C-alpha positions as a Markdown table, in Angstrom:
| # | Residue | x | y | z |
|---|---|---|---|---|
| 1 | Unk | 93.3 | 66.8 | 110.3 |
| 2 | Unk | 92.8 | 65.3 | 113.5 |
| 3 | Unk | 94.3 | 61.7 | 114.8 |
| 4 | Unk | 92.7 | 59.0 | 116.9 |
| 5 | Unk | 94.0 | 59.1 | 120.4 |
| 6 | Unk | 94.5 | 55.2 | 120.7 |
| 7 | Unk | 95.6 | 54.0 | 117.2 |
| 8 | Unk | 96.9 | 57.4 | 115.9 |
| 9 | Unk | 94.9 | 56.9 | 112.6 |
| 10 | Unk | 93.6 | 60.0 | 110.9 |
| 11 | Unk | 90.0 | 60.7 | 111.8 |
| 12 | Unk | 87.6 | 63.2 | 110.5 |
| 13 | Unk | 86.2 | 64.3 | 114.2 |
| 14 | Unk | 83.0 | 62.2 | 114.3 |
| 15 | Unk | 83.8 | 60.5 | 117.6 |
| 16 | Unk | 84.9 | 63.2 | 120.1 |
| 17 | Unk | 85.9 | 61.9 | 123.4 |
| 18 | Unk | 86.7 | 63.4 | 126.7 |
| 19 | Unk | 87.9 | 61.2 | 129.7 |
| 20 | Unk | 88.2 | 63.0 | 133.2 |
| 21 | Unk | 89.9 | 61.6 | 136.3 |
| 22 | Unk | 88.2 | 63.0 | 139.3 |
| 23 | Unk | 91.0 | 61.9 | 141.8 |
| 24 | Unk | 93.6 | 64.2 | 140.2 |
| 25 | Unk | 91.3 | 66.6 | 138.3 |
| 26 | Unk | 93.0 | 65.9 | 134.9 |
| 27 | Unk | 91.3 | 65.2 | 131.6 |
| 28 | Unk | 92.2 | 63.9 | 128.1 |
| 29 | Unk | 90.3 | 65.4 | 125.1 |
| 30 | Unk | 90.4 | 64.5 | 121.4 |
| 31 | Unk | 89.0 | 62.1 | 118.8 |
| 32 | Unk | 89.0 | 58.5 | 118.4 |
| 33 | Unk | 88.3 | 56.4 | 115.1 |
| 34 | Unk | 85.1 | 54.3 | 114.7 |
| 35 | Unk | 86.8 | 50.9 | 115.9 |
| 36 | Unk | 88.6 | 52.6 | 119.1 |
| 37 | Unk | 85.3 | 54.2 | 119.8 |
| 38 | Unk | 83.3 | 50.8 | 119.9 |
| 39 | Unk | 86.2 | 49.2 | 121.6 |
| 40 | Unk | 86.1 | 52.1 | 124.3 |
| 41 | Unk | 82.2 | 51.7 | 124.8 |
| 42 | Unk | 82.7 | 48.1 | 125.5 |
| 43 | Unk | 85.3 | 48.8 | 128.3 |
| 44 | Unk | 82.3 | 50.7 | 130.1 |
| 45 | Unk | 81.7 | 47.8 | 132.1 |
| 46 | Unk | 85.5 | 47.3 | 132.7 |
| 47 | Unk | 85.6 | 44.6 | 130.0 |
| 48 | Unk | 87.3 | 44.6 | 126.7 |
| 49 | Unk | 90.4 | 46.1 | 125.5 |
| 50 | Unk | 90.4 | 49.4 | 127.5 |
| 51 | Unk | 89.7 | 50.0 | 131.2 |
| 52 | Unk | 88.4 | 53.3 | 132.3 |
| 53 | Unk | 90.4 | 53.4 | 135.2 |
| 54 | Unk | 93.6 | 53.1 | 133.3 |
| 55 | Unk | 93.0 | 55.0 | 130.1 |
| 56 | Unk | 94.9 | 58.1 | 130.9 |
| 57 | Unk | 98.1 | 56.4 | 131.7 |
| 58 | Unk | 97.8 | 54.1 | 128.7 |
| 59 | Unk | 97.0 | 57.1 | 126.4 |
| 60 | Unk | 100.1 | 59.2 | 127.6 |
| 61 | Unk | 102.4 | 56.2 | 127.3 |
| 62 | Unk | 101.0 | 55.5 | 123.7 |
| 63 | Unk | 101.7 | 59.3 | 122.7 |
| 64 | Unk | 105.1 | 59.3 | 124.0 |
| 65 | Unk | 106.1 | 56.3 | 121.9 |
| 66 | Unk | 104.4 | 57.6 | 118.9 |
| 67 | Unk | 106.1 | 61.1 | 119.2 |
| 68 | Unk | 108.5 | 62.2 | 116.2 |
| 69 | Unk | 111.8 | 63.3 | 117.2 |
């Protein structure tokens, strides 16, 4: 079972997502839920909840906060 990169809900792999940072040659791959996918699409114009330029840093911070110890 996969989890949404953004909200950590369970997903069935319907919306694969890959974000690449060309400046640092890093990328994030995974799946997002339907709600987060549409919010992410809205951010294509740097509007809405997520800005593409800050996605990788935000996703890493969110992942660290949600990690079980």
